C-alpha positions in Angstrom: -38.0 -13.9 -27.6 -36.5 -10.5 -28.3 -38.1 -9.1 -25.1 -36.7 -12.0 -23.1 -33.1 -11.4 -24.5 -33.5 -7.7 -23.8 -34.5 -8.4 -20.2 -31.4 -10.6 -19.7 -29.1 -7.9 -21.1 -30.7 -5.4 -18.7 -30.1 -7.6 -15.7 -26.5 -8.2 -16.8 -25.9 -4.5 -17.2 -27.3 -3.8 -13.8 -25.1 -6.5 -12.2 -22.0 -5.1 -13.9 -22.8 -1.6 -12.9 -23.2 -2.7 -9.2 -19.9 -4.7 -9.2 -18.0 -1.8 -10.8 -19.1 0.7 -8.2 -17.7 -1.1 -5.2 -16.4 1.6 -2.8 -13.3 1.2 -0.6 -13.6 0.7 3.1 -10.2 2.5 3.5 -8.4 5.1 1.5 -4.6 5.5 2.1 -3.4 8.9 0.8 0.3 8.8 0.1 2.0 12.2 0.2 5.1 13.3 -1.6 7.3 12.8 1.5 6.2 9.1 1.6 7.1 8.6 -2.1 10.5 10.2 -1.7 11.3 7.7 1.1 10.0 4.7 -1.0 11.8 5.8 -4.2 15.2 4.8 -2.7 14.2 1.1 -2.8 13.1 1.2 -6.4 15.6 3.7 -7.9 18.6 1.4 -8.1 16.4 -1.3 -9.7 15.1 1.1 -12.2 18.6 2.2 -13.1 19.8 -1.4 -13.5 16.9 -2.1 -15.8 18.0 0.7 -18.3 21.7 0.0 -17.9 23.9 -2.1 -20.2 21.9 -1.4 -23.3 22.9 -3.4 -26.4 22.9 -1.0 -29.4 22.3 -2.1 -33.0 25.3 -2.2 -35.4 25.8 0.9 -37.6 27.4 1.4 -41.0 28.5 4.8 -42.3 30.2 4.4 -45.8 33.3 2.3 -45.4 33.0 2.3 -41.6 31.2 -0.3 -39.5 30.5 0.0 -35.8 29.5 -3.1 -33.8 29.4 -4.7 -30.4 28.1 -1.5 -28.9 26.6 -1.1 -25.5 25.8 1.8 -23.2 26.4 2.0 -19.5 24.9 4.7 -17.2 26.6 6.3 -14.3 24.0 5.7 -11.6 23.4 8.9 -9.8 22.1 9.5 -6.3 18.4 9.0 -5.8 18.2 12.6 -4.9 18.5 13.3 -8.7 15.1 11.5 -9.2 12.3 14.0 -9.0 8.6 13.0 -8.5 5.6 15.0 -9.7 1.8 14.4 -9.5 0.7 14.7 -13.1 -3.0 15.2 -12.8 -3.4 16.3 -16.4 -2.2 12.9 -17.6 -3.5 11.1 -14.5 -0.1 9.7 -13.7 3.0 9.9 -11.5 5.9 11.5 -13.3 9.6 10.7 -12.6 12.5 12.8 -14.0 16.2 12.5 -13.9 18.5 15.4 -15.0 22.1 15.3 -16.3 22.3 11.5 -16.6 25.9 10.6 -17.6 26.4 7.8 -20.0 29.2 6.0 -21.9 28.9 4.1 -25.2 31.6 1.6 -26.0 32.1 -0.7 -29.0 34.3 -1.8 -31.9 34.9 -0.2 -35.3 36.2 -1.6 -38.6 37.4 0.7 -41.5 37.8 -1.1 -44.9 39.0 0.4 -48.2 40.2 -1.7 -51.1 42.7 -4.1 -49.6 43.2 -1.9 -46.5 41.4 -3.0 -43.3 42.0 -1.4 -39.9 40.0 -1.9 -36.7 39.9 -0.8 -33.1 37.6 0.2 -30.2 35.9 3.5 -29.3 34.4 5.1 -26.2 31.8 7.9 -26.4 30.7 10.0 -23.4 27.7 12.2 -23.2 24.8 13.4 -21.0 21.1 12.9 -21.2 19.8 16.3 -20.2 16.5 14.8 -19.1 15.0 11.3 -18.9 11.3 11.5 -17.9 8.7 8.8 -17.6 5.0 9.0 -16.5 3.5 6.0 -15.0 -0.3 5.3 -15.0 -2.0 3.0 -12.5 -3.9 -0.2 -13.0 -4.3 -3.4 -11.0 -2.8 -6.9 -11.0 -4.0 -10.2 -9.5 -2.7 -11.7 -6.3 -4.3 -14.6 -4.4 -7.6 -14.0 -6.2 -7.7 -10.3 -5.4 -6.5 -7.1 -7.1 -3.5 -5.1 -6.0 -1.9 -1.9 -7.5 0.2 -2.0 -10.7 1.8 0.5 -13.0 2.2 0.9 -16.7 4.1 3.5 -18.7 2.0 6.3 -20.3 4.8 8.6 -21.7 8.5 8.7 -22.1 10.6 11.8 -22.7 14.4 11.7 -23.4 16.4 14.8 -24.2 20.1 14.8 -25.2 22.2 17.1 -27.4 24.0 14.8 -29.9 26.6 17.4 -30.6 27.8 17.4 -27.0 28.9 13.7 -27.2 32.7 13.3 -27.3 34.8 10.2 -28.0 38.1 8.5 -28.1 38.9 5.9 -30.8 42.0 4.0 -30.0 45.6 4.3 -31.3 44.8 2.9 -34.8 42.2 5.5 -35.6 43.1 8.2 -38.0 41.3 11.5 -37.9 39.0 10.5 -40.7 37.9 7.4 -38.8 37.2 9.4 -35.7 35.1 11.9 -37.6 33.2 9.1 -39.3 32.4 7.4 -36.0 31.1 10.6 -34.5 29.0 11.4 -37.6 27.6 7.8 -37.6 26.8 8.0 -33.9 25.1 11.4 -34.2 23.1 10.4 -37.2 22.0 6.9 -36.2 23.4 6.0 -32.8 21.7 8.6 -30.7 18.3 7.6 -32.2 19.0 4.0 -31.6 19.9 4.7 -27.9 16.8 6.7 -27.4 14.7 4.0 -28.9 16.3 1.3 -26.8 16.0 3.4 -23.6 12.3 4.1 -24.4 11.6 0.4 -24.8 13.2 -0.4 -21.5 11.2 2.3 -19.7 8.0 1.2 -21.4 8.4 -2.5 -20.7 11.0 -3.7 -18.3 10.8 -1.0 -15.7 7.1 -1.4 -15.1 7.6 -5.2 -14.8 10.2 -4.7 -12.2 8.1 -2.3 -10.2 5.0 -4.5 -10.4 7.0 -7.5 -9.2 8.3 -5.5 -6.2 4.7 -4.4 -5.4 3.4 -8.0 -5.7 6.2 -9.4 -3.4 5.7 -6.7 -0.8 1.9 -6.5 -0.4 0.1 -9.0 1.8 -3.6 -9.1 0.7 -4.8 -10.7 3.9 -3.5 -8.8 6.9 -3.9 -10.5 10.4 -5.2 -8.3 13.2 -5.0 -11.3 15.5 -4.4 -15.0 14.7 -8.1 -15.6 14.2 -9.3 -12.3 12.6 -8.0 -10.6 9.4 -8.5 -7.5 7.2 -8.6 -7.6 3.4 -6.4 -4.8 2.1 -6.7 -5.6 -1.6 -7.5 -2.7 -3.9 -11.0 -2.2 -5.3 -9.9 0.1 -8.1 -6.7 1.7 -9.5 -4.8 4.3 -7.6 -6.1 7.9 -8.1 -3.7 10.8 -8.7 -4.4 14.0 -6.8 -2.5 17.3 -7.0 -0.6 16.5 -3.7 -1.0 12.8 -3.2 -1.9 9.3 -4.4 -5.1 7.8 -3.1 -5.0 4.0 -2.7 -8.6 2.5 -2.4 -8.5 -0.6 -0.2 -11.1 -3.2 0.5 -11.1 -2.9 4.3 -13.3 -5.9 5.1 -12.6 -7.4 8.5 -13.3 -11.1 8.6 -12.7 -14.5 10.2 -11.2 -17.0 7.8 -13.7 -19.5 6.7 -16.7 -17.5 7.9 -19.5 -15.9 5.8 -18.6 -12.2 6.3 -20.0 -9.1 4.8 -23.4 -10.5 3.9 -25.4 -7.3 4.8 -22.9 -4.4 4.8 -22.0 -2.3 1.8 -19.2 0.2 1.7 -20.3 3.8 1.0 -18.5 6.4 -1.1 -15.2 7.5 0.5 -13.5 10.5 -1.1 -10.5 9.6 -3.2 -9.4 13.2 -3.6 -8.4 13.7 0.0 -5.6 16.3 0.3 -2.5 15.2 2.0 0.3 17.7 1.7 1.6 17.5 5.3 1.9 13.9 6.2 3.6 10.8 4.8 0.3 8.9 4.9 -3.3 9.8 5.7 -5.6 6.8 6.4 -9.4 7.3 6.1 -11.5 4.4 7.4 -15.3 4.4 6.9 -18.0 2.9 9.0 -17.9 -0.1 6.7 -14.6 -1.3 8.3 -16.2 -1.2 11.8 -19.5 -2.7 10.6 -17.6 -5.8 9.2 -15.4 -5.8 12.3 -18.6 -5.9 14.5 -20.1 -8.7 12.3 -16.9 -10.7 12.6 -16.7 -10.3 16.4 -20.3 -11.5 16.6 -19.3 -14.8 14.9 -16.7 -15.6 17.6 -17.2 -16.8 21.2 -15.3 -14.8 23.7 -14.4 -16.6 27.0 -12.3 -14.7 29.5 -11.0 -15.9 32.9 -9.9 -13.1 35.3 -8.2 -13.5 38.6 -7.5 -10.7 41.1 -7.4 -10.3 44.9 -8.6 -13.8 45.5 -11.6 -13.5 43.1 -12.0 -15.6 40.0 -14.4 -14.4 37.4 -15.3 -16.0 34.0 -16.9 -13.8 31.4 -18.5 -15.4 28.4 -19.8 -13.4 25.3 -21.5 -15.7 22.8 -21.1 -15.5 19.1 -24.0 -15.5 16.6 -26.1 -13.5 19.0 -25.4 -9.9 18.1 -23.8 -9.6 21.5 -21.4 -6.9 20.3 -22.0 -3.6 18.6 -19.5 -0.8 17.6 -20.5 2.6 16.3 -18.4 5.6 15.3 -18.7 8.8 17.4 -16.7 12.0 17.5 -15.0 10.6 20.7 -14.0 7.3 19.1 -15.7 4.0 18.7 -18.6 3.4 21.2 -18.9 -0.4 21.9 -21.5 -2.5 23.7 -20.8 -6.1 24.7 -23.4 -8.4 26.4 -22.7 -11.7 28.0 -22.7 -13.8 31.1 -20.4 -13.4 34.2 -19.7 -16.3 36.6 -18.3 -15.7 40.1 -16.6 -19.0 40.7 -16.2 -18.6 44.5 -19.9 -17.9 45.1 -21.1 -20.0 42.2 -23.2 -16.9 41.2 -23.8 -16.0 37.6 -25.5 -13.0 36.1 -26.0 -11.2 32.8 -23.5 -8.5 32.2 -23.5 -5.5 29.8 -20.3 -3.5 29.2 -20.2 -0.3 27.2 -17.6 2.4 26.7 -15.5 4.3 24.2 -12.5 2.8 22.3 -9.9 4.5 20.2 -7.1 3.1 18.0 -3.7 4.8 18.4 -0.7 4.2 16.2 2.4 3.8 18.3 6.1 3.6 17.3 7.4 0.3 16.0 10.7 -1.6 16.5 13.2 -3.5 14.4 10.5 -6.0 13.1 7.4 -3.8 13.0 6.5 -0.5 11.3 4.1 0.4 14.1 1.6 -1.0 16.6 -2.1 -0.5 16.3 -3.0 0.1 20.0 -6.7 -0.3 21.1 -7.2 2.0 24.1 -10.4 1.9 26.3 -11.4 5.2 27.9 -11.8 4.1 31.5 -13.9 7.1 32.4 -16.5 6.1 29.7 -16.7 2.5 30.9 -20.1 1.4 32.2 -20.9 -2.1 33.6 -24.4 -3.2 34.5 -25.7 -6.5 35.6 -29.1 -8.3 35.6 -30.8 -11.7 36.1 -28.5 -13.0 38.8 -28.6 -16.7 39.7 -27.2 -18.5 42.7 -27.1 -22.3 42.3 -29.9 -22.1 39.8 -32.1 -19.7 41.8 -32.8 -16.1 40.9 -31.7 -13.4 43.3 -32.6 -9.8 43.6 -29.7 -7.6 42.4 -30.1 -5.1 45.2 -28.4 -7.5 47.6 -25.5 -8.2 45.1 -24.7 -4.7 44.0 -22.5 -3.8 47.1 -20.6 -7.1 46.6 -20.2 -7.3 42.8 -20.0 -3.6 42.0 -16.5 -2.9 43.4 -15.2 -6.3 42.1 -16.4 -5.5 38.5 -15.0 -2.0 38.7 -11.6 -3.4 39.8 -11.6 -5.8 36.8 -12.6 -3.0 34.4 -9.5 -1.0 35.3 -7.4 -4.0 34.1 -9.0 -4.1 30.6 -6.0 -3.3 28.4 -6.3 -4.8 24.9 -3.0 -5.9 23.4 -1.3 -3.8 20.7 -1.5 -5.2 17.2 1.9 -5.3 15.5 2.1 -4.3 11.8 5.3 -5.8 10.3 7.8 -4.0 8.1 7.8 -4.9 4.4 10.8 -5.3 2.2 10.3 -2.1 0.2 9.3 0.1 3.1 11.6 -0.8 6.1 10.7 2.3 8.1 9.5 2.9 11.6 6.6 5.2 12.6 7.9 8.4 14.2 4.7 10.4 14.8 0.9 10.0 14.5 -2.5 11.4 15.3 -6.0 10.2 15.0 -9.4 11.8 14.9 -13.0 10.5 14.6 -16.3 11.6 13.2 -19.6 9.8 13.1 -18.7 8.5 9.6 -14.9 8.1 9.5 -11.7 7.6 11.4 -8.7 9.6 10.2 -5.1 8.6 11.0 -2.1 10.8 10.1 1.2 8.9 10.0 4.8 10.0 9.6 7.8 7.7 9.3 
């Protein structure tokens, strides 16, 4: 019995190890220039979260201070500095010279004498720093990025806070208020501010991430890509690496039954571009598998000719492989010449690249598939005329020029990638390169 239980534990351990080692199909490396553009959309929300702090009442001898709250003068987002904190595996934000005002009421009571009034204190936080770590959160059954607070650092010189105390305040009251504030109030403010940065700010950021990210991204109306994360974001010296699933699939189909993502480096350096996208062969393998589950039926008309091209699904009719020139594709199907009622098997091969082109008011950019016309090769076999086989030597002079004419008209449609609420920018420049294992795309907005 003990051996049986040990065997079951060993199986469970192996299964857990395998599931935890899932590699991403795509890694998006976000440079500091990208984060500086995104921070504008989160900065105001972060400041609002730590504003209007309610401060606990304070007593100093015969003086009571109550109804206290702190307001922050929200600075420009340029005051927010971002650092890659590899030592603490986090992203650090700092704000310097943050101006604040504390207002409240005071009551001074001695024997039968009771006077009261209001006060305003002004000061500066020399530094407010917070380091966020990365984890994941659930959306639609998948995991997406999330943050949590790892460390908070608040610096202020309590002796530099100055105040006004209303017309009723005698000098002794003013001195007592300042003493009480410096002894207890500053500590209370720092405690409240730390609590907000540890709890409310991450909640706001995570809500924004969840509302912005679309886990299932359509490439076309019938084919999608899964862009959920497979593990938390990794912090590098010059970038954040976001590990994305990258599976291409047709909704409702059984996809990715035989492909496994291989290791993609999460420490890719990206000090020059907003975003560096690294896509592995896994993406194109699942893309090929998905295409092979779909029937393609094209009707082409030109110069009086009508041609119908049919590429059947579930027949491994399409293959796509990475090369240093792009993606080499092979598609096999049947071609029907309607005028002559002639059909024949057709094989089309060539090189395909994906270019990222500038977007518009609705879209960040377009993913533009481009076929290298010089690489295009079309061959035919097994011709039939009204059910009878024909020798291809007779047909080549007829069909060759026609097929070449149609091949020049093969221009796949660009795929729009819509803008998201927290990143309403448009692509300004891009470049792509290919190896036998990866595609690299460098994007600037």
